[in-house]
SEMARPA-945489 format. One record per residue: z, y, x of N, C-alpha, C in turn; residue in three letters. Coordinates in steps of 0.2 Angstrom, whole numbers, plus 5000, padded with zeros to 4 digits. Layout:
<rs>
ZYXZYXZYXAla/...
</rs>
This chain:
<rs>
408754335968408954325962408954415960Unk/409154425953409154495950409554545953Unk/409654585954410154635958410554675951Unk/410354655947410754705941410954645935Unk/411654645931411954605928412154615925Unk/412654595921413254615916413754625925Unk/413854555926414454565932414454605938Unk/413554625939413454655947413754705942Unk/413654745939413654825937414354825935Unk/414554775931415454795929415754795936Unk/415654755941416054765948415654795954Unk/415154825950414854865957414854795963Unk/414354775962414254705969413654685969Unk/413254655975412654635974412454575972Unk/412754535970412454465966413154455960Unk/413554395958413654395951414054335951Unk/414454355958414754285965415454325964Unk/415754275961416554305963416854235964Unk/417354245971417754165973418254205971Unk/418654115970419154115964419854155969Unk/420354165967420754185968421354105971Unk/421554095975421854015974422154025979Unk/422753975977423553975981423253945988Unk/423854015993423653955999423153976005Unk/422453986000422054006003421554066001Unk/421754105996421454185995421554205996Unk/421754226007422154296008421354356011Unk/421554396013421354446015420654436020Unk/420554396024419854366029419554346024Unk/419554286018418954266014419054316009Unk/419454386007419354405999418654456003Unk/418954456009418454536012417654506017Unk/417854436016416954426021416854436013Unk/416854376008416454385998416354445999Unk/416754515999416454575995415954586000Unk/415954606007415654606015415154566013Unk/414954506009414154476008413754476003Unk/414254535998413854525993414254515984Unk/414754475987415054435981415654485980Unk/416254475975416954485973417154445976Unk/417654475981418154405983418954425981Unk/419154405981419854385975420654375981Unk/421154425979421554375983422054355979Unk/422354295981422454235977423354255974Unk/423754285971424354335971425054285969Unk/424654205967424954155965425454125973Unk/425254125977425454105983426054155987Unk/425954205985426254275990426954305988Unk/427554335990427754385989427454465989Unk/427754475986427554545986427254605990Unk/427954565993427754646003427054586003Unk/427054516003426354506006425754506005Unk/425954515998425454535997424954615996Unk/425854645996425354725998425254746003Unk/425354686010425054666015424054656016Unk/424154616011423454586009422954646009Unk/423254666003422654716000422554776005Unk/423054796011422854846012422254806018Unk/422554766021422154716028421454726023Unk/421154696016420654696014420254756014Unk/420654836013420554866012420254896018Unk/420454886025420454906031419854846031Unk/419654796033419054756034418354786026Unk/418654816022418154816018417754886014Unk/417454916013417054966010416754936001Unk/417054886001416654855997417154855988Unk/416954865985417654825979417954765980Unk/418654735978418954675979419154675972Unk/419754605972420254615969420754575968Unk/421154545962421754525965421754465958Unk/421854395959422154355953422554365955Unk/423154345945423854385946423954305940Unk/424254255939424554215938425054235932Unk/424954255925425554285922426054255922Unk/426254185923426854145924427054185932Unk/426854205936427354265942427754275943Unk/428454255945429154285943429254365945Unk/429054395948428954425950428454475946Unk/428154475940427654505939427554565937Unk/428254595936428154665936427954715944Unk/428554705950428254715956427454715959Unk/427254645955426654645959426254685955Unk/426454685947425854775946425954825947Unk/426554815951426454915953426354925957Unk/426254885963425854865970425354875968Unk/424854825964424154825962423854915960Unk/424354925956424055025952424255075959Unk/424755065965424855085967424455105972Unk/424155055974423854995978423055025978Unk/422855055969422155065968421555015971Unk/422054945966421654865969421154905961Unk/420354875962419954925957420054865951Unk/420054795951419654755950420354685950Unk/420954665943421254615945421154545935Unk/421154495939420954445933421754415933Unk/421754405927422454365924422254305923Unk/422654265922422654185920423454175918Unk/423454105913423954075912424554105908Unk/424154115904424554175901424254205891Unk/424554275891424154305887423754355888Unk/423154385887422754425889423154525889Unk/423454505882423854585880424354605883Unk/424554545886425254575891425054635894Unk/424454625897424354675905423754715904Unk/423254695898422754725899422654795897Unk/423154815894423154895891423354935898Unk/423854905901424254965906423654935911Unk/423454895914423154895920422454935918Unk/422154945913421554995911421455065911Unk/422355035907422655145908422455165915Unk/422655105921422655155928421955145931Unk/421555135928420955125929420655065933Unk/421055015930420754965932420254905930Unk/420054865930419454825927419854755927Unk/419754745918420354645919419954605915Unk/419754535919419654495919420054435916Unk/419954425912420554345908419954295907Unk/420654235913420254175915420554105907Unk/419954095907420354045900419853975898Unk/420153925896419953865897419653805891Unk/419553885883419353855877419153915872Unk/418653895871418353965865418653995861Unk/419153955861419853985854420054055858Unk/420154035865420554115866419954185867Unk/419254155867418754185868419254265864Unk/419154245857419454285852420054345854Unk/420654305858421054355860420754375864Unk/420654355869420354415873420054465872Unk/419654465867419354525864419654585861Unk/420354545856420754585854421054605856Unk/421454605863421854625870420954675871Unk/420454675872420454725876419854705882Unk/419954665884419854625890418954655891Unk/418854655898418154705904417954615904Unk/418154565903417554515905418254455904Unk/417654415906418154345904417854295909Unk/418354235912418354185916418154115910Unk/417554075910417954005905417653955911Unk/418353915911418453875918418353785916Unk/417953775917417853685915418253665917Unk/418553595915418853535918418753515924Unk/418253545927417953505934418453535941Unk/418653585937418953655943419653625948Unk/419453635951420453625954420853675953Unk/421453655957422153715954421953685947Unk/422453725943422953735937422253745935Unk/422153685928421653665924422053665916Unk/421353685911421653675905421653605903Unk/422053615898422153525895421853505891Unk/421353525888420853485883420553475888Unk/420453455895419753445900418953445896Unk/419053495893418253505894417753535898Unk/417453505898416753525904416253555906Unk/416353615912415853685911415253685907Unk/415053625907414153615903414553625896Unk/414753595891415153605885415453675884Unk/415953685887416253755887415753815888Unk/415453825893414953915893414653895890Unk/414353835882413653875878414453905872Unk/414953845872415253855865415453945867Unk/416053965873416154005871415854075874Unk/414954065875414454135873414354135869Unk/414354065861414354095854414854115854Unk/415554115855416054145852416054245855Unk/415854245860415854305861415354375866Unk/415254425865414754435868414854475877Unk/415754465877416054515883415554465888Unk/415354515895415454485900415554435901Unk/415154355903415454295904415454255911Unk/416054255917415754205919416054125919Unk/415754075921415654015921416054005930Unk/416753945928417053915932417053845931Unk/417053795938417353755939416653705938Unk/416653655944416253635946415653645950Unk/415653735951415053765953415253785962Unk/414753715966414453755973414053745976Unk/413453755972412853775974412553815969Unk/411953855973411553905967411053855964Unk/411053815960410653765959411253745952Unk/411953735954412453745947412553815945Unk/412353845949412353925947411953965941Unk/411453915943410653935939410753895933Unk/410953825933411353775927411753845925Unk/412353855926412753905923412653965919Unk/412353995921411754045920411554035914Unk/411053975913410453945909410953935903Unk/411553915903412153885898412053955895Unk/412154015899412554075894412854115899Unk/413154105904413454145908413154185910Unk/413454245913413154315919413454315922Unk/413654265926414054255934414354185934Unk/414554185943415054125940415554145945Unk/416154105945416554095949416754035954Unk/416654045961416753965962417253985967Unk/417753925967418353915974418453865978Unk/418153795975418053745982417753755986Unk/417353775986416653815991416953855996Unk/417353925993417453955997418053926001Unk/418753895997419253856001419053846007Unk/418253786007418253756013417753796016Unk/418153836019417653906024418053896030Unk/417753956035417953966039418654026040Unk/418554066037418954106032419554106026Unk/419554046025419954046020420454006025Unk/421354026022421954016026422153976026Unk/421753886022422053836020422053796029Unk/422553756029422553716035422053706038Unk/421653676040421253646045421453566044Unk/421953526044421853476040421953446033Unk/422153526028421453526022420853516023Unk/420653586027419653586023419553516027Unk/419853496032419553416037419353366029Unk/420053356024419953296023419553326016Unk/419753366013418953366010418353356010Unk/418253376014417153356020417253286018Unk/417753246017417953186018417753146011Unk/418053196004418253145998417353145995Unk/417453085991416853065989417153065980Unk/416753035975416953045968417253005965Unk/417753035962418452995961419053025967Unk/418753065969419653055975420053105972Unk/419853155964420553185965420453175958Unk/420953195953421153175947421653225944Unk/421753255936422153295935422653245932Unk/423353275936423953265934424253285932Unk/424953305930425653335927425353385919Unk/424953325918424953375910425553395908Unk/426053355908426653385906426953465906Unk/426853475912427253545915426553565914Unk/426053575918425453625918424753595922Unk/424253575920424053515922423553565931Unk/423453485932423453535941422853475942Unk/422353495944421753445950422053415957Unk/422153345958422453365964421953285968Unk/422053285975421853235977422153195978Unk/421653135977422153065978422553065985Unk/423253065986423453065991424353015988Unk/424753035993425352965994425952995989Unk/425653085988426053115983425853095976Unk/425053135977424853085968424853025966Unk/424952985971425152895969425752905965Unk/426552955966426952955966426952985962Unk/426653045958426553075952426353015948Unk/425653005950425252965945425952895942Unk/426252855946426352825945427052825939Unk/427452905941427852925936427452935930Unk/426952975931426852975920426552925919Unk/426252855919426152785918426652755916Unk/427352775918428052745915428152815909Unk/427652875910428052905905428752935907Unk/428652955910429552985915429453085910Unk/429853085910430053165907429753225912Unk/429853285910429553325911430053365918Unk/430753335913431153365921431253305925Unk/430953245925430853215930430553195935Unk/429553235932428753275935429353335937Unk/429653375936429753435940430153435948Unk/430553405946430953385951430453315957Unk/429953275956429853265960429053325962Unk/429153365958428653445960429053455966Unk/429553485963430153505971429853585971Unk/429753615974429753695978429253695983Unk/428953695983428453725992427953665992Unk/427753635987427153585983426653605989Unk/426253655986425853665988425653665994Unk/426253735996426053746002426053706007Unk/426653666008426453596013425953576012Unk/425653556007424953516007424453586010Unk/424353626005423953676008423853726015Unk/424453736015424453786020424753746026Unk/425153706025425553676032425353616034Unk/424453596030424153526032424653476031Unk/425153436027425353396028424853336024Unk/424953316022424053266020424553206015Unk/425053196017425453126012425753166006Unk/426053186008426753236003426453296003Unk/425953326002425653396001425353395993Unk/425453435990425053435983424453475985Unk/423953425986423353435988422853475983Unk/422853515980422253545976421453555978Unk/420953545972420253545976420153495972Unk/419353555966418953535961418553485963Unk/418453445956417753385957417053425964Unk/416953455963416353465967416653445975Unk/417053445977417353405984417053345987Unk/416553325982416553295984415653285985Unk/415553365986414953365987414953425994Unk/415553425994415653486002415953456009Unk/415553436013415353396017415453476027Unk/415353526026415553536030416053616029Unk/416153676033416553716036416253766038Unk/416053796032415253866035415953926034Unk/415453976038415654026037415454076028Unk/415654106028415854156020415154176022Unk/414654206026414254226027413554176026Unk/413554106027413354046026413254016021Unk/414054046016414054016009413354056006Unk/413554116006413154146001412454136000Unk/412254146010411554166010411254076006Unk/411754066007411653966004411553955997Unk/411854005993412154005988411354035984Unk/411154085986410754145984409954105985Unk/410154065992409354045995409253965987Unk/409753925986409753875980409353895973Unk/409853965973409853995966408954035964Unk/408754035969408254075972407454015971Unk/407753975974407153915976407253875969Unk/407853885965407653835960407753875952Unk/407553925955407353955948406853975948Unk/406353955954405553975954405353885955Unk/405553855956405453785954405353775946Unk/406153805944405753825934405153815933Unk/405153905936404553915935403953915934Unk/403753875942402853835944403153755941Unk/403753715941403453615943403553595934Unk/402953575935402353575928402753525924Unk/403353465929404053445924404353495920Unk/404353555922404953535918404453595911Unk/403953605911403353595906403353545899Unk/403553565892403453515885402853515882Unk/
</rs>
C-alpha cells in the first residue's frame, strides 16, 4: 500500500493503522508492538491509575523509538493529573473521547501534542473542527467497548462524516481485516483504528480466558447494552443476561449502575471471570479465531489490503 497519506504524515508512521486504546488490553507491550510494526500504538488510559499510566508510558518509550499515543476518555476521574503526566512525558499523540473536544485540545496542542477526537455522528465533526483538533476517528455501531447511542453503522457513518469535514479521518468499528480497511478507505476514510483484532493478540494484556472465549464467538454473540448509562457492546455471558433482563423490565439508571458496580470490566477482561465479568468486544469478534502476534496481524492486514486493491484494479467483475 502507499506509504504516504494524511494519516501516515500526521503521525509519522508507515501504515495508516491505529490500534485502539482499549481498557485492560492496551498496555505498553501492545502499544509498542504496533508502533514497531509500522502502525500507531495507543495506551488505554481508561483502566489505569495515573501512576500506572506513567509507568506504561515510560516502558513504551523504552520498547520503541517510533511514535505512539494515549487514549484518554474525558470522563476519567483524575483527568488533570493524567494530562499533566502526558505533557511531562512528552507523549506525541493523544486521542480524546467521551466528552467535548474543546476541553483539552488547545492545552495539549500548546504543548506540542497532536490531538485526535473520537465521534459517533457527523454532527460532532463540526464541533471537532471548531475545537481545532488535528484529526477525527468516526466509530460505528459495530465497535466494542463504549459506543454511540444512535447505532449508526460504520458503512453509513464514514461517508456522512467525510461529507461534513475535510479533517483527516480514521474509520473504526467492525474493521479487522485488510478487506475492511480497503472498504473504509473507499468510503472516504484516510486510515483505520482497529480495536478487537489487536485485543486478541499475544501482546494484549487481556486475560487468556477472555482471548479464548472471543475466538469461539459467532454472529450475534455480542450486543449493545446499558444504553441508559453509557452504551457498551458486551459478550452475551451470565452478567449480560442480568443486564438484559433488567433493561427489558425497564430498570432505572440507579438500578443498572448498582448492577454494574465497580471493576466489572477488570473482572472480565483482565482477570478472566467469564460469568460475572463485563466482557467488551466488537462485532468483528465473530471473524476472529486465533491469537497471533501483532507482527502477524500487521503483515496480514497489509497483505489483504494490497491483494484487495489489486483485485479491484484487475478483476473484470468490478467493471460496469
